[in-house]
C-alpha positions as CSV (number, residue, x, y, z in Angstrom):
1,X,0.0,-0.4,0.2
2,X,2.9,2.2,0.7
3,X,3.8,2.2,-2.7
4,X,0.7,2.5,-4.3
5,X,0.9,5.5,-2.3
6,X,4.4,6.7,-3.7
7,X,3.2,6.4,-6.8
8,X,-0.4,8.1,-6.7
9,X,1.9,10.6,-4.9
10,X,4.6,10.5,-8.0
11,X,1.8,11.2,-10.5
12,X,0.4,13.9,-8.1
13,X,3.8,15.2,-8.7
14,X,4.1,14.9,-12.2
15,X,0.9,17.0,-12.7
16,X,1.6,19.8,-10.7
17,X,5.4,20.0,-12.8
18,X,3.7,19.8,-16.2
19,X,1.4,22.4,-15.4
20,X,4.0,24.4,-13.6
21,X,5.3,24.4,-16.7
22,X,2.4,25.7,-18.5
23,X,-0.2,20.9,-19.7
24,X,-13.0,-19.1,-27.6
25,X,-13.3,-20.3,-31.2
26,X,-14.9,-18.2,-33.5
27,X,-17.5,-18.7,-36.0
28,X,-16.3,-18.4,-39.9
29,X,-16.8,-15.6,-42.1
30,X,-20.8,-16.8,-43.3
31,X,-22.0,-17.4,-39.9
32,X,-20.5,-14.4,-38.6
33,X,-22.2,-12.7,-41.7
34,X,-25.9,-13.8,-40.8
35,X,-25.2,-12.7,-37.7
36,X,-24.7,-9.3,-38.4
37,X,-27.2,-7.0,-37.2
38,X,-29.6,-4.8,-39.9
39,X,-27.5,-2.2,-41.8
40,X,-26.2,0.8,-40.9
41,X,-24.5,4.1,-41.4
42,X,-23.5,4.6,-45.3
43,X,-24.0,1.0,-46.4
44,X,-26.9,0.2,-48.8
45,X,-28.1,-3.4,-49.5
46,X,-26.7,-5.0,-52.4
47,X,-28.5,-3.1,-55.8
48,X,-29.3,0.3,-54.3
49,X,-25.8,1.6,-55.6
50,X,-27.0,0.2,-58.9
51,X,-26.3,-2.6,-61.1
52,X,-25.9,-4.4,-58.1
53,X,-23.4,-2.8,-56.2
54,X,-22.2,-2.7,-52.9
55,X,-21.3,0.9,-51.1
56,X,-19.2,0.7,-47.5
57,X,-19.2,3.8,-45.5
58,X,-15.3,4.5,-44.4
59,X,-14.6,6.9,-41.9
60,X,-11.0,8.1,-40.6
61,X,-9.7,11.2,-39.2
62,X,-6.4,11.5,-41.2
63,X,-7.6,15.0,-42.7
64,X,-4.5,17.1,-43.8
65,X,-4.8,17.6,-47.7
66,X,-1.6,14.8,-48.3
67,X,-3.4,12.5,-46.1
68,X,-6.8,12.8,-47.7
69,X,-5.0,12.7,-51.3
70,X,-3.2,9.4,-50.2
71,X,-6.5,8.0,-49.1
72,X,-8.4,8.9,-52.3
73,X,-5.7,7.0,-54.2
74,X,-5.7,4.2,-52.2
75,X,-9.5,3.7,-52.3
76,X,-9.6,4.1,-55.9
77,X,-7.2,1.1,-56.4
78,X,-9.6,-1.0,-53.8
79,X,-12.5,-0.2,-56.0
80,X,-10.4,-1.1,-59.3
81,X,-9.7,-4.2,-57.5
82,X,-12.9,-5.1,-56.5
83,X,-15.6,-4.5,-59.2
84,X,-18.9,-3.9,-57.9
85,X,-17.7,-2.2,-54.4
86,X,-17.9,1.7,-54.2
87,X,-16.3,3.4,-50.9
88,X,-18.0,6.7,-49.6
89,X,-15.1,8.3,-47.5
90,X,-15.9,10.6,-44.5
91,X,-13.0,12.6,-42.3
92,X,-12.7,14.5,-39.3
93,X,-9.7,16.1,-38.0
94,X,-7.4,14.7,-35.1
95,X,-8.6,16.9,-32.7
96,X,-12.1,16.5,-33.3
97,X,-12.3,12.8,-34.2
98,X,-12.4,11.4,-30.9
99,X,-15.5,13.3,-29.7
100,X,-17.4,13.0,-32.9
101,X,-16.8,9.0,-33.4
102,X,-18.5,8.8,-29.9
103,X,-21.1,10.8,-31.3
104,X,-21.6,8.0,-34.5
105,X,-21.4,5.4,-32.6
106,X,-24.4,6.1,-30.0
107,X,-26.7,6.8,-33.6
108,X,-27.8,4.5,-35.8
109,X,-25.8,5.6,-38.9
110,X,-22.1,3.8,-37.8
111,X,-20.1,3.8,-41.3
112,X,-19.2,-0.2,-41.9
113,X,-15.3,0.6,-41.2
114,X,-14.2,3.2,-39.2
115,X,-10.8,4.7,-37.6
116,X,-10.1,3.6,-33.9
117,X,-6.7,3.8,-32.0
118,X,-5.7,0.6,-30.7
119,X,-5.4,-1.1,-27.4
120,X,-7.9,0.1,-24.3
121,X,-9.2,2.5,-27.1
122,X,-10.3,-0.3,-29.3
123,X,-11.2,-2.4,-26.4
124,X,-13.9,-0.1,-24.9
125,X,-15.9,0.1,-28.0
126,X,-15.3,-3.7,-28.4
127,X,-17.0,-4.6,-24.9
128,X,-20.2,-2.0,-26.6
129,X,-20.7,-4.6,-29.5
130,X,-20.1,-1.6,-31.9
131,X,-17.1,-3.7,-33.7
132,X,-17.0,-7.0,-35.9
133,X,-15.1,-10.0,-34.7
134,X,-13.2,-10.8,-38.0
135,X,-11.3,-13.6,-36.5
136,X,-13.0,-15.5,-39.1
137,X,-11.9,-13.6,-42.3
138,X,-8.1,-13.6,-41.1
139,X,-8.0,-17.1,-40.5
140,X,-9.4,-18.3,-43.4
141,X,-6.8,-16.2,-45.5
142,X,-2.9,-17.5,-45.3
143,X,-2.4,-14.5,-47.3
144,X,-3.4,-12.1,-44.6
145,X,-2.0,-14.1,-41.8
146,X,1.6,-13.4,-43.9
147,X,1.5,-9.7,-43.2
148,X,2.8,-8.6,-40.1
149,X,5.6,-8.2,-38.0
150,X,5.2,-9.4,-34.4
151,X,3.3,-7.6,-31.9
152,X,1.5,-5.6,-34.5
153,X,-2.4,-7.0,-34.0
154,X,-2.4,-6.9,-30.1
155,X,-3.4,-3.5,-30.2
156,X,-6.7,-5.1,-32.1
157,X,-7.0,-8.5,-30.3
158,X,-9.6,-8.4,-27.2
159,X,-10.4,-11.4,-25.5
160,X,-8.6,-13.8,-28.4
161,X,-10.1,-12.7,-31.2
162,X,-9.2,-9.9,-33.8
163,X,-11.3,-6.9,-34.5
164,X,-9.2,-4.9,-36.5
165,X,-5.8,-4.0,-38.5
166,X,-3.2,-1.7,-38.4
167,X,-3.3,1.3,-41.0
168,X,0.3,2.9,-39.8
169,X,2.2,2.2,-37.1
170,X,4.5,4.7,-34.9
171,X,7.1,4.6,-32.2
172,X,8.2,7.0,-29.8
173,X,11.3,8.8,-30.9
174,X,13.5,11.4,-30.1
175,X,13.8,14.0,-33.6
176,X,17.0,16.1,-33.9
177,X,18.5,18.4,-35.5
178,X,21.6,17.6,-37.0
179,X,23.2,20.8,-37.5
180,X,23.2,21.7,-34.3
181,X,24.4,18.1,-33.3
182,X,27.4,18.8,-35.4
183,X,28.1,22.2,-34.8
184,X,28.5,22.1,-30.8
185,X,30.1,18.3,-31.6
186,X,27.7,16.3,-30.2
187,X,27.2,12.3,-30.8
188,X,23.4,10.7,-31.0
189,X,23.4,9.0,-27.3
190,X,22.7,5.2,-26.4
191,X,21.9,6.4,-23.0
192,X,19.7,8.4,-20.6
193,X,23.1,10.0,-19.3
194,X,24.5,11.2,-22.7
195,X,20.9,12.7,-23.4
196,X,21.2,14.6,-20.3
197,X,24.8,15.6,-20.8
198,X,23.7,16.5,-24.4
199,X,20.8,18.7,-23.1
200,X,23.3,20.2,-20.8
201,X,25.6,20.9,-23.7
202,X,23.0,22.5,-25.8
203,X,21.1,24.6,-23.6
204,X,25.0,26.1,-22.0
205,X,24.8,27.4,-25.8
206,X,21.7,28.9,-25.5
207,X,20.0,26.6,-27.8
208,X,16.2,25.1,-26.2
209,X,17.3,21.4,-25.9
210,X,13.3,19.7,-26.4
211,X,10.1,21.2,-27.8
212,X,7.6,19.3,-26.2
213,X,3.4,19.5,-25.8
214,X,1.2,18.1,-24.2
215,X,-1.9,20.5,-24.5
216,X,-3.8,17.0,-26.1
217,X,-2.8,15.2,-23.1
218,X,-1.2,11.8,-24.6
219,X,2.4,12.4,-24.9
220,X,3.0,12.8,-21.2
221,X,2.0,9.3,-20.6
222,X,3.4,8.0,-23.6
223,X,6.9,8.8,-22.8
224,X,6.6,7.9,-18.7
225,X,5.7,4.7,-20.6
226,X,8.8,4.5,-22.5
227,X,10.9,5.1,-19.4
228,X,8.5,2.5,-17.8
229,X,9.2,0.4,-20.5
230,X,13.3,0.6,-19.7
231,X,13.1,0.1,-16.0
232,X,10.3,-2.0,-14.9
233,X,10.5,-6.1,-15.7
234,X,8.5,-6.9,-18.9
235,X,6.5,-9.5,-16.8
236,X,5.5,-6.9,-14.0
237,X,4.7,-4.5,-16.2
238,X,2.1,-6.8,-18.3
239,X,1.0,-7.6,-15.0
240,X,0.3,-4.0,-14.1
241,X,-1.1,-3.2,-17.1
242,X,-3.8,-5.9,-17.3
243,X,-4.9,-4.7,-14.3
244,X,-3.2,-8.0,-12.3
245,X,-0.6,-6.5,-10.9
246,X,-0.5,-3.6,-8.1
247,X,2.1,-1.3,-9.9
248,X,3.9,-1.3,-6.9
249,X,7.4,-1.8,-8.8
250,X,10.3,1.0,-8.0
251,X,10.8,1.2,-11.2
252,X,7.2,3.3,-11.7
253,X,8.9,5.9,-9.4
254,X,12.2,6.2,-11.0
255,X,10.5,6.6,-14.4
256,X,9.1,9.7,-12.9
257,X,12.2,11.0,-11.8
258,X,13.5,10.4,-15.4
259,X,10.7,12.1,-16.9
260,X,11.6,15.2,-14.5
261,X,15.1,15.8,-15.1
262,X,14.6,15.7,-19.1
263,X,11.6,17.9,-18.4
264,X,13.6,20.5,-17.0
265,X,14.8,20.9,-20.6
266,X,12.1,21.2,-22.6
267,X,9.3,24.0,-23.8
268,X,8.2,26.0,-20.8
269,X,4.8,26.5,-22.5
270,X,4.6,22.6,-22.7
271,X,0.4,22.4,-21.6
272,X,-0.8,24.7,-23.8
273,X,1.3,24.0,-26.7
274,X,-0.7,21.5,-29.8
275,X,1.7,18.8,-31.2
276,X,1.2,20.3,-34.5
277,X,3.1,23.7,-32.7
278,X,5.8,21.3,-31.7
279,X,6.3,20.2,-35.0
280,X,6.4,23.7,-36.5
281,X,9.1,24.4,-33.6
282,X,11.6,22.0,-34.7
283,X,11.1,22.2,-38.1
284,X,11.9,26.2,-38.2
285,X,15.1,24.8,-36.5
286,X,15.0,26.9,-33.3
287,X,15.5,23.9,-30.9
288,X,17.7,21.2,-30.9
289,X,15.2,18.2,-30.1
290,X,12.0,17.1,-30.3
291,X,9.9,14.4,-28.2
292,X,7.7,12.8,-30.8
293,X,6.6,10.4,-33.1
294,X,8.4,8.7,-36.2
295,X,5.4,9.4,-38.4
296,X,6.2,13.2,-38.0
297,X,9.1,12.6,-40.4
298,X,6.6,13.0,-43.0
299,X,5.5,15.9,-41.2
300,X,8.4,17.8,-40.8
301,X,9.7,17.4,-44.3
302,X,6.7,18.9,-45.4
303,X,7.0,21.8,-43.3
304,X,10.8,22.5,-44.3
305,X,12.3,20.4,-46.9
306,X,15.6,22.2,-46.0
307,X,15.6,20.7,-42.3
308,X,18.4,18.4,-41.6
309,X,17.6,16.0,-38.8
310,X,17.7,12.2,-37.9
311,X,16.2,10.5,-34.7
312,X,16.9,7.8,-32.1
313,X,15.2,5.7,-30.3
314,X,14.7,6.7,-26.8
315,X,17.7,5.9,-25.2
316,X,18.6,2.8,-22.5
317,X,18.8,3.5,-19.4
318,X,22.1,2.1,-17.4
319,X,21.1,-0.6,-14.7
320,X,17.3,-0.8,-15.8
321,X,15.1,-4.0,-14.8
322,X,13.0,-3.7,-18.2
323,X,13.7,-4.3,-22.1
324,X,16.4,-2.0,-22.8
325,X,16.4,-2.9,-26.7
326,X,12.6,-3.3,-27.0
327,X,10.9,0.1,-28.6
328,X,7.3,1.9,-27.9
329,X,5.2,2.2,-30.3
330,X,1.2,1.1,-31.5
331,X,-0.8,1.1,-34.6
332,X,-3.6,2.8,-35.6
333,X,-5.8,1.3,-38.0
334,X,-10.0,0.4,-38.4
335,X,-12.3,-1.5,-37.2
336,X,-15.7,-3.2,-38.7
337,X,-19.0,-2.2,-37.7
338,X,-20.9,-4.9,-36.0
339,X,-23.9,-3.5,-37.7
340,X,-22.3,-3.5,-41.1
341,X,-24.6,-5.2,-43.9
342,X,-21.5,-6.6,-46.1
343,X,-19.4,-7.7,-43.4
344,X,-17.2,-9.4,-46.3
345,X,-16.6,-7.1,-48.0
346,X,-15.8,-4.5,-45.3
347,X,-13.4,-7.0,-43.8
348,X,-11.5,-7.3,-47.1
349,X,-11.6,-3.6,-47.3
350,X,-9.9,-3.4,-43.7
351,X,-7.5,-5.8,-45.1
352,X,-6.7,-4.1,-47.9
353,X,-5.8,-1.0,-46.3
354,X,-3.3,-2.4,-44.1
355,X,-1.5,-4.4,-46.7
356,X,2.0,-4.5,-47.8
357,X,0.7,-3.1,-51.3
358,X,-0.7,-0.2,-49.4
359,X,2.3,0.0,-47.2
360,X,4.7,0.2,-49.7
361,X,2.6,3.0,-51.4
362,X,2.6,5.0,-48.2
363,X,6.3,4.8,-47.5
364,X,7.2,6.8,-50.5
365,X,4.2,9.1,-49.8
366,X,3.7,9.7,-46.2
367,X,7.2,8.2,-45.1
368,X,4.7,6.3,-42.9
369,X,5.0,2.4,-42.2
370,X,2.0,0.2,-41.7
371,X,3.0,-2.9,-40.0
372,X,4.4,-5.2,-42.4
373,X,6.6,-7.4,-42.8
374,X,7.4,-7.2,-46.7
375,X,7.4,-3.2,-46.3
376,X,10.6,-3.6,-43.4
377,X,12.1,-6.2,-45.6
378,X,12.1,-4.3,-48.7
379,X,13.4,-1.2,-47.1
380,X,15.8,-2.9,-45.6
381,X,17.6,-4.2,-48.7
382,X,20.1,-0.5,-49.0
383,X,17.3,2.1,-48.6
384,X,18.5,4.2,-46.2
385,X,17.8,7.7,-46.7
386,X,19.6,10.0,-44.6
387,X,16.4,12.3,-44.3
388,X,14.7,9.6,-42.2
389,X,12.0,8.3,-43.9
390,X,13.0,4.7,-43.4
391,X,13.6,5.1,-39.7
392,X,11.3,2.8,-38.0
393,X,11.5,-0.3,-40.3
394,X,15.0,-0.1,-39.5
395,X,14.2,0.2,-35.9
396,X,11.8,-2.9,-35.9
397,X,15.1,-4.6,-37.2
398,X,17.2,-3.8,-34.2
399,X,14.3,-4.2,-31.3
400,X,14.0,-7.4,-29.9
401,X,10.0,-6.5,-29.0
402,X,7.4,-4.0,-29.7
403,X,5.6,-2.0,-26.7
404,X,2.1,-1.1,-26.4
405,X,2.3,2.9,-26.4
406,X,2.1,4.8,-23.0
407,X,-0.9,6.0,-23.1
408,X,-1.6,2.6,-22.0
409,X,0.2,2.9,-19.2
410,X,-2.0,6.0,-18.3
411,X,-5.5,4.0,-18.7
412,X,-5.0,1.0,-16.8
413,X,-3.0,3.1,-14.0
414,X,-6.2,5.2,-13.9
415,X,-8.4,1.9,-14.0
416,X,-6.4,0.6,-11.3
417,X,-7.1,3.6,-9.2
418,X,-10.5,3.4,-9.1
419,X,-10.5,-0.4,-8.6
420,X,-8.7,0.2,-5.6
421,X,-11.2,2.7,-4.5
422,X,-13.8,0.7,-5.1
423,X,-12.4,-2.1,-3.2
């Protein structure tokens, strides 16, 4: 109990610190189809689209100009490969998607296929009965089963059943300005002590070491989760995150300590800054490093094609009991509505959106990785650009494991505290 109280105290201290910075077996596809509810969302009965055409509705949150252009490109390819199926697409921006999806899921107008964040975010809507179990389709498709690297489907697996597949995968990274590092004679750090030493040197040169944004409240727990991964034994962290443990490991407190040390070198206005603004600051060259995600590589390239930057994974923490060679990351992807009138076609759309074919196009157009092994393998064949576009697949080759994003720590720890109070 004392350790739990210490953890809760540490959580409170971090909140204050951030504020001060002003922050069983599955049925085969045919059985699943027959069990589906009446059509909802933009789905029409076959024939309503004309000449027996099936119309699927797709709702997602990739709303920037280049992202919507890419989605239009691949949807056109899907329709070309699937005659008689049309996809009607709607979108909302990243910041508003969560709230709008809640409204949509509470209505009788749920799209056939829709974007969902992974892990507990997906689990919540699965428990509400909004998502279709697509295990039968996946298990019956040998091609589909061969798509992904280990761990990628975990974010859409609930009670041994599969409900979705990744569209893109991102990992926690530190982006750094190569010119600043070169001018100051700094090397990419391999340990946390080396990173802190770099921060001290950068600050002494009159340059802001880090830009960090937390107004959307997901970055901080992700980074604390990254430190948890390195400081807490994997089996202990797995038990705690699944609410079978008690979050009493001293590594959690150490993770907060590491976080507070790095926070001293971060932007003073973190809690009022959006992630997009943080990307703009880094792209401008005014700061040396950015706490971010690998998917930011494409954004930085768009914001400033002349920005010379690279990425490195969260450095090892010497003496930590956790996994210092694994990486923290997670998928974002699509699920099928449990009420779709066309489950087979909807599952086929989810498969396509997470395929190696789309992954290779995505790497070229957006510098995003979608979790497919073929994309990793293709990227490993001498394709090593200076500007980081293939950084993520290279990291997967070197990593020992993919650990779920740190916002799982926040959600699980919150659930644990609620359970402790109720008990």
